[in-house]
N, C-alpha and C positions, 0 to 999 in steps of 0.2 A: 719240702721244707729243707733248709740249708743246715740251720742248728738243729742238734739232738739237746732237747734239754735235758733229756734224763743223764746227761754227763754229771748234772749235778745231783748228787744225794739226795735220799728222800728227806723229806722234812720230817717225819714223824718216826724218826729211829733214834737209836741212842748211840750212835755210833762217832760221837763228836764233831760231823760233818753236818749235822741237820739245820744247824744254822746258814748254810751255804748260801741257799737262796734269797735270802733276806741280806745276805752281805752283797751279793750281786746286784741285787737291785738297788742299794745305797749307792754302789760303784757306776750303777748304768744313770740313776737320776743326777749323779754328780756329774757325772758325763754329759748329759744333757744341757746342765746348766743351773740346776736346782742346788739351792743351799740347804745342807744337811743339818737340821736342829735338833733333831733326836736320832741317835746311831739306833741299830738293833740291839736288842737285849733278852734274856732268859726269864725275866721276872714276868710277874702279873701285870701285861699290857693293856689292859683295857681294851682287848679288841683293836690294837694299833701296832704296826712293826716297824713303822719309821713316821717322821714328821717332818717336813721339808718345806722350804719356802721359795715362792717363785717372784722374782723382783720383774715387775712390768713397768717399763718405762714408756712413757709417752713423749709427746715434743716438748711440754714443759714442766712435767713433774714426773714422780713414778710412785707404785704403790705395790704392796705384796699381798701377794694371795699363798695364805698357808695351807697345805696340803696333809690330811691324815692319809699316812699310804699301808695298805693291807695288801700281802703278800702272799700269794695261792701259788704253791708247786704241787699240780697234781700231773705233771706228764708221764708218771711211772703207770698211774691209771688209767690217763687219758681222758679223765672226766672234766668236764665244764665246771665252772663256777655258779653256783646259782645263789638266789635269794635266801637259802636256808644257811650258805656258808657266809654270808654277809647280813648279820641281823643287826637292828637297831642302829643304822646308820647316821641318821639325824642326831639323837643321842650321844652317837661316839663323837660326834662333829663338836658339839657343844661341849662335853666334857672334855676335849683335849683341847679347846679354843681354834678350832681349825676352819676354814671357808670352805675348803673343797673336799671331796673323796676322791683318792687314786687307786686304782686296782693294779698290781703288775702279778701277771698270770702266766704259768707255762704253758696253758692251755686256752680257751677262751671263755668268755662270760656266756651262762645260759640267756636264754630269752626272757627267762623268768626275771633275772638280776638286771637285764638291760631294762625293762618297763619299771621295776623300782627306781633305778637311778635317773630316769627320766623326772622323777618328782623333785630331784636336788638340783640346786641351781649350777653347782660346779662341780662335775664330776669329767673322770679321765679313765680309760682304761686301756692300759699297754699288755695286749695278749700277746701271745708267741709270735706273729707277724709282724706287729708293729715293732716289738724288741728287735728283731731279727734285721728287718730293713734298716734301723737307725743304726745298730750297728756296724753292718756293712757298709756304712756311707764313705768313712774316713779313716784316716790312720789311727787316730784317737779310740774311736770305737774297736779297731782290729786289736788294739792291745787289751780290752777288757775281752773280747771274745777269744782271743788265745788264751788268755790267764783260765776263765771259766769254761770253755768249750775246746780245749786243745785239739779234739779228733775232726772235730767238724770243721774248725776253722782251717787245718790244716788241708783236708779235702779240698775246701772250698778254694785255697789260696793256690791249691796246685792247677787249678781251673781258671784263675783270675788272678796272675800273676801281675807283681806292680813289676817297672823297670829295677834293675838293680843299680844302687847308687855307688857308680865309678867316677864321676865327675861333678866337680863342684858346682858346674852350670846344670840346669836342668836340660835335658836334649830337646832340640826344637828343629823341625823341619815345617816351613810353611808354604801354602800356597802362593805362587807368585804371580797369581792373577788377583785373587782376593785378601791374601794375607792372612788366611785362617790358620791357625796351629792344626796340623793334621795330625801329628803322633797321638795326640790324645783326643782325636775325636772319634766318634764310634766306625768310620768308614776309612781312615788314614789316608784315603788318596790314591793318588798314583806317583811315579815319575816317568816322564817322557825323555827318550833319547832320539836327538836331530840328527842326521847323518845327509850330508851334501852330497846330492847325488852326482855332480859334476866332478868334485875334488874327491870323493871318497872318506873326507874327514870326519868324523863325529864331532860336531861344532858345539852343541849345548846339549844339556839335561836339565830338565826343570821337573819341580815338583807342584803337582796340583790337584786340587778337588775335582773328581769324577764329574763329567757331564758339561755343563754350562763354561767352566771355567776352563777345563784342558781342551774345549773346543775352539776358545778362545784365544789360547796360546797356539794351538797346531795352526789356525787360521793367521795369526800374525807371522810366526815364521815362515809358512809357505809364500805369503803375499811379498816375500823381499828374497827368495830364493827358491832353488829347486832341492826340497828337502825329501827323504825318506822318515819315517818317525815309527816309533815301537815303545811300548810303554810297558810297565810290570807295577801290580800293585804294592802299594809300600805294606799294606798288612800280611803279605807273605812273607816280606824282606823282614817282618819282626817274627817270623818263624824261624827259630834256630837252627834248622836242619837247611830251610830254605835259603837263609841269608849265607851260610858257608857253601851251599852251591853256586849262588849267584857271586858271591866274592871270588871263588874260583875261575865261574866263568868270563869276571870282569880280568884276573889276573893273566888267564889265557889269553885273553883278545888281544892284549896288549902286543903280544906277537905277530898278529896280523891286520890289526886294525892300529888307525892314526886316530889320537885323540887332541883336541884344542886344550890349551892350558885351561880355559874354563870348564870342560866337559869332565877334565880330569879331576879337577880340584871339587867339582859338584860330586861325583862318585865317592871322592874320599868322604865328604861332609856326609853324604846318605849312609855311607857306612860306619861312621864313627856316631852318629844320632840313633842308631838304631842299634847299636851294639849294645847298649843297656839293655834292652828289650829281648834279647837272645841268650843273654849269660845267665840262664836259667833250664831247666826241666822242661819237655814238650807238655802242653795240654793234650788230653784227649782226641779235641776237635784238630788239634795243628798236625800230630801223630797222623790220624786219619787223612789231612790234607795232604802231607808227606806222599803216603801211599798210593794217592789219586795221581797225583802229579808224575810218582816216579810210573807208574802203571802204562802212563801215554806219553813216556819219555820227555816229559815237559821240564823238567831241571836235571 
């Protein structure tokens, strides 16, 4: 589990922060798109912590589902939420004129509660794993995660860095065979250098998906001349240390190698567009990758 829900203070204390989990639940549901009808308060709540509306839109009409929200913060004890913790759900729905029941739990629902909820038409449980997966989905979720779970989010962000905002435009390198955006794909792809075996000039550099696309590009280039080709992982170039080694190797090669204008400009494009990914600290895996490459003198 990435998020440590114990960063939110316990709900059964008088520290002044006992409402934090309910406030988090409100902000979390608002982030998901629910409309807050009733905020958390400390009065006699009739066994409800929040009331929210979900606007459901169809092709020609829309309707509203009103949810009674129950927040249970048991992360500090590790206990699951059972049917004894959520009593008289149907009566509570009627009391507050709600259509469905929603649980926001920092642990999980017990089997006894899950069985009870099966008798309610509209119900949904956000347990700790569902909450975590939603929060770490996009930048808006990151803001909430950082506010309520700063230690957990900082640790996660170190291993899942986002590109630095350096240029107005989003950095982009595409596969020159299929057009796929490589920098924001899981694999990142490769870049291939083609050197003319007859003239010794590095005539072109292309970015490509790995496999079918790079094979097609290599075959196409070899069909029109006598070329040597070599390749590097774009994912490696997005590693800060390897980026610098590669840049220095390119600069040093300018003394001994000849580049066409096209190849030279392509190398510049690769370094510029990968720079926002390297203006940061190394992740643990990237540091291990650097040590592995250094061991075999590969950089």
